[in-house]
N, C-alpha and C positions, 0 to 999 in steps of 0.2 A: 538221640538229640540232646537229652539232658547231660550225657557224658561229654558231648562236644562243647556244650555251653560251659560246663565245669572246667574243662581243660583250657578253654579260651580265657575264662576268668582267672585261672591260676597263672597263665602266661602274662596277662595284663598286670596282675598283682606283682609278680616277680619283676617285670619290666619297670613298673612304677617305683618299687623299692630300690632297684639298682640305680635308677636315675636320681632318686632322693639321696642315696649314699654318695654318688658322685658330686652332687651339689654341695653336700655338707662335709666334705673332706676337711680335716683339721690337722694342724701341726702345732708344735710348742715353740713359743717365742720367749726367750730368756733375756732380760734387760739388766745390765749392771751399770749403775751410775757411780763413777769414781772421780776423785780429784786428780791433780797433776802427778801425785805420788803413787797413784794406783789404789789408794784407800777408798772405801765406800763413802760417798758424799750424800748426806740426807737433807741438805739444804734446798729449799725451794719446793716447787710442785711439779710432779711428773704427770703429764697428760698424754694418753695414748689414743690417737684418733684413727678411725677406719677410713676407707677410701671415700665414703660419702660424707665424711665429717662428723660421724657419730662418735661420741666419747665412749671408748672401751674401758678406760681406767683413768681416774684422777685422784691423786693423793701424794703423800710424801715419798720420795725415792727411798727404797728399802736399804737397810744396813746389811743386806745380803742379796744374792741374785733373785730377781722377781720373775716368775714363770707364768705365762698366760697360754691357755689353749685356745687357738683362734682359727677361724675359717681361712682358707687360702685367699690371698689378695694383698693389696697394698696398704701399708700403715705408716703413720707419722708419729714419732715420739717428740714431745715438746716439753722442755724444762723451763719453767718460769720462776723468777724471783723479783721482788720489788726493787726497782731501780736498776735492773739489769736488762740487757737485750736478750730475748728468748733464744734458746738453743734448739735447733730443729734437726731431726735425723729421719730421713725417709728409708723405708725398707719394704721388701716384697717377700711374702711368706708363701712357700711352695710345699713340695712333698717332704723336704728335709727340715728338721728342726733347726732353729737359728739361735745363736748367742750373740747379742749385740752389746758392745761396751761403749758407753757415752762418757766423754770427759766433761765434767762440769766444774768451772772455776768458782762457782758461787760459794760464798761463806756467810756467816752470821754478822759480818761487820756492817756498819751503817754506811751507806753510799752517800757521798756529798756531791762529788763531781762525776767525772767519766768513770763509770763502773765497768766499762768494757775494755779497759786498758790492760787486761791480763795478757794480751798477746805480746810476745817478745820477738826479738831478732836474734839470729845466730850468725856470727861472723866467723867463717871457717877459713883455714889456710892449709894448703897442701905443701909439704916440704919433702923433697925438692919439687919445684914446679915444672920440671922437664919431663916430657913423655919419653917412653922407651923407643918408639919408632916415629919416623918423620910424618907418616900419614895419620897417626892417631892423636887425639886430644884427650885431656883429662877433665873429667867432670866429677862433682861431688853430689851425692844423693843423700838427702835427709829423710828419715822415716820416723814417724811418731809411734811409740809402742802402743799407746792407748787411744790417741786422738785420731788415728787414721791419716795423719798428715804424710804426704809423700811428694817430694819435689827434687828434680835434678837440675843443677846449674853448672855450666862450664866455668872453669877457673879462669881468672885473668892472667896476664903475662907474669904477674908476680905471685900467682898461686892462690888468690883470694876468691871467695864466693860468699855472697850475702843471701840469707834466707829471711824473708820478712813475715810478720804476722804468724809467728809460731806459738803454739799453746805451751804453757808450762808443763813440765813432766819429763819422763825418760824418753830419750831418742837414740837412734843409731845413725851414724853417718859413714858412708862408704866412698872411697876414691875409686873411680872406674876409668879404665883406659881400654877402649875397644870392648872385647868380651872378657877382660881380666879385671879382678878386684885387687887393687894394690894396697889397700888399707881399710880397716874397719875399726870404729871406735864408738863406745857407748858413753853417754853423758846425760845430765839432767839440766834442763833450762830452768833457772830460778832467779834470773836477773833481767833487766830491761834489754841488755845485749850480752849474750853468752859467746865468749871467744873460745874457739876450738882449734888446736893445732893437730894436724894429721900427718904423721910420719910415714911416708910411702916406702914400700919395700924396694930394694935395689932392682934394677932391670935384670940382673943376672938371675934373680930368684923367680921372676915372673915370666920371663921369656922362655919358650920351649927350647 
């Protein structure tokens, strides 16, 4: 009888430990806060919130990657600076470690008026504006290297496409026709409106 009780106790103990381990699974979350050029930005305050709103971390963004060991679940990174609108980034942490890059335009300059006017426009033009086949149309896709921005816009009859509210920094733009990429170009947005000309490959090169 004592042997049976001991065995049962061991089984319950192992079961409890297993359940506890499952509840407390952790992974690593690495956060990099950069400016539009990809350099580390230490301006403002980085606040990391858990799903229930509890503060996991609050402090100055690091001049190097910041790594946290956290329980699995949903988190929100919030970057604040006086006179600026806060930047929010939601993320979900599972079995795999995550590296998250957040673009912060904040600087040490004094804000007097609209401090959220860091967002720019990109005016792109495809040359020539003609598609290689009658049934296909050309669209331009803009991708932010650090910001996570991604948008695809069909070109007009004259080859133009406008992208609004683009963050400063490095981008890649592609000219897409059907399942073919006819041009790729990288550039940096550093003005209120950045003009980009995209020279498309001839149809002889892209058609099978």
